[in-house]
N, C-alpha and C positions, 0 to 999 in steps of 0.2 A: 374462539381464542381472541378475538378483538374485544368482546365484553370483559375477558378475563383480564387481559391488559389494560383495559379502562378501570376496572375494579382497582387493581393494585395502584395504578396513577392516582386514582382518588384517594386511596388510603394513605399514599405518601403526602399528597397536598394537605389531607386534614390532620395528620401528625405534624407536620410542620406548622401549620395554622395554630394547633393547639399550644405547642411548644412557644411559638412567638406570642401569642395572647397571654399564656401564663407567665412569661418573663416581664412583660409589659405590666401585667397586673401586680407583680411582687414589686416592681419598681414604684408603682403608684400607691402601694399598701402604706408605705411610710408616712408620706405627706397627708394622705387621707385618713390615717389612723385606723386602718382596716387590720384585722388579724391575719397574719400570714397563712394560717390553717384555714381560714375561711376562703381565702383567695386560692388556696391548693385545692380544696374541695370542689369550689364552683368552677374553676378555670382549667383544672387538671383531671382530677379524679372522675368527675361526672362524665365530661366529653370523652376522656380516655377510656372509661368503662363501656361508654355506648359504642365507640369505634371498635373496641375488642369484642363486644358482643356482636357486631356487624360481621366482623372477619369470622368469629367461631361459626356464625350461622352459615356463611358463604362456604366454609370449608367442611361442615360436618353434615349438612343437610343434602339430601337427594331431590328435594322438591324443587321444581323451577321456581314456583310461586315464592318460596322462601329465599330463594337465591335471588330473585327479582326485588323481594324487600331489602335483603342485605345490600344490594346496588343502590337501591334508592336511598338508604341510610347513608352510605358514604358518598353518594354524589349530591345530596342535598344542599351543602353549603355552597357548592360550585353553581349548582342550579339557581339558588337563591341570588347569587351575584349576576349571574346572566339576566334573570328576571329584573331585578332591580335595575341594571344597567339599560335594558330595553325600556323599561319604565320611564326612566329618566330621558331617554333619546324621544320617547314619545311625548312626555311633556314639554321637552324643550323645543319640538316641532309644533305642536298644537297649542302649546300655551306659553310662548317665549318669555323667558324671566319667571316663570312660575315654579311652583314646587308640588310635587305629586301629592295629590289628596286634599290641596287647599281648596277652599271656597272664595268666590269673589270677595266676601266681607274680610276673611282673614288675610288675603293677599292685600287688600287695601290697607288693613291694621299692620300688616308686617313691613310695608313699604313706607309707612309715616316716617320713619327715621330718616330716610333718604330723600323723601318727597312729601313735606307737609301738605301739599295740595290734595294728597289723598284724604284729607279729612272731608273734603267735600264729597266724595266717593262714599265714604262711610256713612255721612247723613243721607246721602241719596238711597243707598242700599237699605239702611234701616227703615226710612220713610216708605220704602217700596215693599216691605214686609220680609226682609232677611232675618232669618232666625239667629237671635244672639247667643243660642246656646248649641249651634250646630258645629260640631268639631271639623276642623280642617286639619293642617299640619300641626297646628295647636288650637286650643280653646280660643275663642275670640277674646274672652276676659282675659286670659293670660297675656295675650299679645298687647291688648290695651294697657294693662298694668305695666308692662315693660317699656310702653311707648310714652308713658307719662314723663320721663326724663327729657324726652325730647320735644314733646308737643303740648304738655300739659294734661290735665284731668278730663278736658272735654269728651275724648273718644270713650273713656272709661264711664263717664256720666250718661252718654248716650246709650251706651248698652245697658247699663243698669236701668235707665228710664224706658226701655223697650223690654224689660223682663229677663235681663240676664242673670242667672242664678249664681251667685258666688260661691255656693256649696256643691256645684255640679262638679264631679270628678273628671279630671283629664285621663288620658290612656295610660297613665302610671298609676291611677288610683288616688291622685291627690286632688283635693278639693281646689278649684281655681284660685280661690283667693290666698292660698299658700304663697302663690308667687309674690305677694306684697311683703314677705318676710325677706326678700333678698336685699343685700347690702346697699345696693345701687338704686333701690326704690325710695321715693319720697315717703317718709314715715307717715304723712298725711294720707296716703293712699289707703294704709292699713286701717286707720281710723275711719274713714270714709266707708270702706267695706264692711266693717262692723257696724256702722250705723245702718248700713242698707242690707242687712240680713245674713252677714257672713257669721256663722256659727263657730265662736271661739272654742267651743268644746267638742266639735267634730274631730273625728280621727282619719287618717289617711288609710290606705289598704295595708300598711306596713304596721297598723295599729299605734302610731305615733302622732301626737298633735302637731300644730305648727310650731310650737315652741322649739322643737328639736331643729327644724329648718332655720329659724332665727339664731339659734346658737351656733349652728355649722357655719352660718355667715358672719358669726360675731356681729349680729344686729341686735346690740343689748336693749335699745329703746323698744324695739318690736317684741323681743322675748319679754321684757318687763310688763309691757301692756297686756300681752296675751296672759300671763300669769294673773295679773291683776284682774282680767275679765273671766277668769275661772278656767283657762285652758288646762287640760290634764297634764301632769308632768311624770307619768309613768314611762317605763320602756328602759332600754338599755342603749347606750352608745356603742359604736364600732368597736371599741376598746373593752367592752364587756362591764361598762360602769353606769350605775344608775344615774339619774340627772345631777341630784344632790352632790354625790361624791365626784362627779367630774367637774362641777362648778367649784368645789371646795378646792379640788387640785390647782384650778386656775387662780384661785385667790392666792393659794400658798405658793406658786411658783414665781411670783413677784414680777410677772410681765406686765405689758400694758393693758392686756385684757382683764387683769384683775379686778379692777374698779367696777366694770360692766358685770362682771360675773358675780361680784359681791353684792350688787344692788338685787339682781334677779335671784340669788340665793336667799337673801333677806326676804325678799317678798313670798318665796315658796315657804319658808320656815314660818311666816305669819299664819300659815293655813293650820298648823299643829295645834 
C-alpha cells in the first residue's frame, strides 16, 4: 500500500514538473527564437509519453519486476535530485568552495576571476604534470578562454604550451575552442587558438560549425574570421532557416546587427 501511495505521489510530482518546465520553455522560446513545436515535443510530449508508459505498465502488468521498473521510472527525477543534493553536501564538506567533479587545475582556473593569485597555482600544477586535457566541471581550455577577460592570455598560453588540444570536445560535444566565439571574449583569443591548432572546419556534435555560435552571440568579427578560414556554413537555425537566409533577414530588418550580418553574408557569397 505504501509503495502504491509513493508511486502516485511521484506521478503527481513528475506531472507538475513537466508542466512547469514546459511553461518555462515556452516563455524562453520567443527570445531564443526556438520553434514552439520543438519545445512542445522535447519538454511535453516526450516526458509525458514516458510518464504515461510508466503508469500503463504499473496498472496493467502483474509482474512485480515490471511494477518495480515503473516505480523506478517515476521516482527517477526525485532520486536524481536527492543524489545531487547529497553530492553537493559531500563536496561542500570535503572540498569547501569546490564544485562536484572539478580537478585541482579546473578549480584554480575557475577561481582566477576572483583570485588572480591562482595563476601561480595553475603554473605549479602544470609544471607538476597536471593534464591540460582532463575534464573537470568544464574543460580547462574553456575556463582559460573565459578567464582571459579577467587576467589576460597567460593561463591559456600555459595550457597550450603543455599540450592542451583546442579541438578536444567538452561534455556537450563542442570543441573547446568554440568558447572563443562568445561576445565577451577578446577577438585575439580566437586568432591565437586558430594559430595554435584549432580546426576552423571542425563541427560540433550537432553538426554545426563555430560560425553558428558566433552568430548566436552576434560576434560578427569572429563569424567573419571563421568564414574566411573556411568554416562550414551549413545547417539550419532554430527558426528553420539556412545561414544565408537568416543573415539576409538581419540585413533587411534595418537593425544595428545589419552591418555585421552583411559583412558575414558577403564573405559567404564569395565562396560561390
